[in-house]
C-alpha positions as CSV (number, residue, x, y, z in Angstrom):
1,X,-52.3,-39.3,-27.5
2,X,-54.4,-36.5,-28.9
3,X,-53.3,-33.7,-31.2
4,X,-53.8,-31.3,-28.4
5,X,-51.3,-33.2,-26.1
6,X,-48.8,-33.4,-28.9
7,X,-48.9,-29.7,-29.5
8,X,-48.6,-29.0,-25.8
9,X,-45.6,-31.3,-25.4
10,X,-44.0,-29.8,-28.5
11,X,-44.5,-26.3,-27.1
12,X,-42.9,-27.3,-23.8
13,X,-39.9,-28.8,-25.6
14,X,-39.3,-25.7,-27.7
15,X,-39.1,-23.5,-24.6
16,X,-37.1,-26.0,-22.6
17,X,-33.9,-25.7,-24.8
18,X,-33.8,-21.8,-24.8
19,X,-34.6,-21.7,-21.1
20,X,-31.9,-24.2,-20.4
21,X,-29.4,-22.2,-22.4
22,X,-30.5,-19.0,-20.7
23,X,-30.1,-20.5,-17.2
24,X,-26.6,-21.9,-18.2
25,X,-25.5,-18.5,-19.5
26,X,-26.8,-16.8,-16.4
27,X,-24.9,-19.2,-14.2
28,X,-21.7,-18.7,-16.2
29,X,-22.2,-14.9,-16.0
30,X,-22.7,-15.0,-12.2
31,X,-19.7,-17.3,-11.8
32,X,-17.4,-15.0,-13.9
33,X,-18.6,-11.9,-12.0
34,X,-17.8,-13.6,-8.7
35,X,-14.4,-14.7,-10.0
36,X,-13.5,-11.2,-11.2
37,X,-14.7,-9.7,-7.9
38,X,-12.5,-12.2,-5.9
39,X,-9.5,-11.5,-8.1
40,X,-10.0,-7.8,-7.7
41,X,-10.2,-8.2,-3.9
42,X,-7.1,-10.4,-3.8
43,X,-5.2,-7.8,-5.8
44,X,-6.3,-5.1,-3.4
45,X,-5.2,-7.2,-0.4
46,X,-1.9,-7.9,-2.0
47,X,-1.3,-4.2,-2.6
48,X,-2.2,-3.4,0.9
49,X,0.2,-6.0,2.2
50,X,3.0,-4.6,0.1
51,X,2.1,-1.1,1.4
52,X,2.5,-2.4,5.0
53,X,5.8,-3.9,4.1
54,X,6.9,-0.6,2.6
55,X,5.8,1.2,5.8
56,X,7.9,-1.2,7.9
57,X,10.9,-0.7,5.6
58,X,10.5,3.1,5.8
59,X,10.3,2.9,9.6
60,X,13.4,0.7,9.7
61,X,15.3,3.2,7.5
62,X,14.4,6.1,9.7
63,X,15.4,4.1,12.8
64,X,18.7,3.2,11.1
65,X,19.3,6.9,10.4
66,X,18.6,7.8,14.0
67,X,20.9,5.0,15.3
68,X,23.6,6.1,12.9
69,X,23.3,9.6,14.0
70,X,23.6,8.6,17.6
71,X,26.6,6.4,16.8
72,X,28.3,9.4,15.1
73,X,27.6,11.7,18.0
74,X,29.1,9.2,20.5
75,X,32.1,8.0,18.5
76,X,32.7,10.9,16.0
77,X,33.3,8.2,13.3
78,X,31.8,9.5,10.0
79,X,30.9,6.0,8.7
80,X,28.1,6.0,11.2
81,X,26.4,8.7,9.2
82,X,26.0,6.4,6.1
83,X,22.5,5.2,7.2
84,X,21.5,8.9,7.8
85,X,22.7,10.0,4.4
86,X,20.8,7.2,2.6
87,X,17.6,7.6,4.7
88,X,16.4,10.8,3.0
89,X,16.6,9.4,-0.5
90,X,15.2,6.0,0.5
91,X,12.4,7.7,2.4
92,X,11.5,9.7,-0.7
93,X,11.3,6.6,-2.8
94,X,9.4,4.7,-0.2
95,X,6.8,7.5,0.1
96,X,6.4,7.6,-3.6
97,X,5.8,3.9,-3.7
98,X,3.2,4.2,-0.9
99,X,1.4,6.9,-2.7
100,X,1.2,4.7,-5.8
101,X,0.0,1.7,-3.8
102,X,-2.7,3.7,-2.0
103,X,-3.8,5.2,-5.3
104,X,-4.0,1.7,-6.8
105,X,-6.4,0.4,-4.2
106,X,-8.4,3.7,-4.2
107,X,-8.2,4.0,-0.4
108,X,-10.6,6.7,0.7
109,X,-8.1,8.5,3.0
110,X,-4.9,7.6,1.1
111,X,-3.9,11.2,0.4
112,X,-4.3,12.1,4.1
113,X,-2.3,9.0,5.2
114,X,0.4,9.8,2.7
115,X,0.7,13.3,3.9
116,X,0.8,12.3,7.6
117,X,3.5,9.7,6.9
118,X,5.5,12.1,4.8
119,X,5.2,14.8,7.5
120,X,6.3,12.4,10.2
121,X,9.3,11.2,8.2
122,X,10.3,14.7,7.2
123,X,10.0,15.9,10.8
124,X,12.2,13.1,12.0
125,X,14.9,13.6,9.3
126,X,14.8,17.4,9.9
127,X,15.3,16.8,13.6
128,X,18.3,14.5,12.9
129,X,19.8,17.1,10.5
130,X,19.3,19.9,13.1
131,X,21.1,17.9,15.8
132,X,24.0,17.2,13.5
133,X,24.2,20.9,12.5
134,X,24.3,21.9,16.2
135,X,26.9,19.2,16.9
136,X,29.1,20.2,14.0
137,X,28.9,23.9,15.0
138,X,30.2,23.0,18.5
139,X,26.8,23.3,20.3
140,X,26.0,19.9,21.6
141,X,22.8,21.2,23.3
142,X,20.1,23.2,21.6
143,X,19.8,26.8,22.7
144,X,17.4,27.3,25.6
145,X,17.8,23.9,27.1
146,X,19.3,23.4,30.5
């Protein structure tokens, strides 16, 4: 083996170790970035799942309030109004939780969604309250209806 071959082999070996370390570090970096991306996406999906459950719970509370109101109107038993009474407070807490979850996942239209949901829940609860007021005042039918 000549001196030239020895120098060439030595040169290859000195670049081999740093190149191997660089490739290994690059692979670790790519792996970690993929891991953190996957964890972030899983957290987002978990939060969206909890938001769906909160929406279902909110819908159930409003339905319970409406059923309670109907039960009260039919039977005149005040205990039927308990779900109605708790619905407003529970709806407020549910809406706050939804806003936090939507903000956490940075949904593009979260503010619009939250406002639409709050508006729908508020309209339904106002309707229930108005019917109860009319009933309590002795008018079982709204003015202007036949």
